[in-house]
N, C-alpha and C positions, 0 to 999 in steps of 0.2 A: 904692146907699148902704146901709151896714150898719144893720140894725134888729133889736132884740131879739126881735120876733115871728118874724122869719125864722129867727133862730138857734134859737128854740124848735121851729120846724118841722123843722130839721135834726136837732135832738136827738131829737124824736119819731120821725123816720124811723130814726135810729140805734137807738132802743129796739125798734122793730118788727123790724129786721134782727137785733138781739141776741136777741130772743125766738125768731126762726126759726133761730137757730144760725149765721147768716151773719155771723161775727165780723169778717172783713176789711171787709165792707160797712158794718157797724155802726161800726167804728172810723173809717172814712172820714167818715161822717156826723157822728159826735161831734166829730171834728177840725174839720170845717167850722163846726159850731156854736161850738166854742171860739174859733176864729179870729175869727168874726164878733162874738162877745160881747167878746173882748179889744179889738176895734176900737171897739165901742160904749162899754165901761166903762173901758178903759185898764188899766194895770198898777200905777197909783199906790197904790190901796187895794183891799182885797179886796171882792168883791161876791158875795152869795149865789148868783146865777145862774152865776157861774164855778165855785163850789164844787160845784154840782149836776152840771155837765158833767165836772169832774175826777173826781167820785165815779163817774159812769157809766163813764168810761174805766178807772178803777181796777178796778171790778167786772168789766168785760169782760176786762181783762188777767188777773185772778185765774181766771176761768172758762177762759181759754185756757192756764192754767198758767204764765203769764209773771209770776212773782212779783216779780222785781226791777223790772220796768216798773210793776207795780201799786204797789209801795212808792214809787217815784219820783213817781207821780201824787199819792199821799197827801201827800208832802212838798211838792210844788208847790202843792197846794191850801191848805196852811197859810200860805203866804207872802202 
């Protein structure tokens, strides 16, 4: 069952991989966190926990030089 604390753990693992420069692994963990938080909070109204993960994914894409993907994450987080 999806739980916000488990999503936080995925996000934290993603952050560790990100710090290690293991960007594909970080992205996979961030995506797990995002999927779980979307399951918990839904898509009807914005939630700060979703914005946090979108920001992490955005930052990761920028470090990888994937600027169009970074911009897309920014726009998604605004919705």
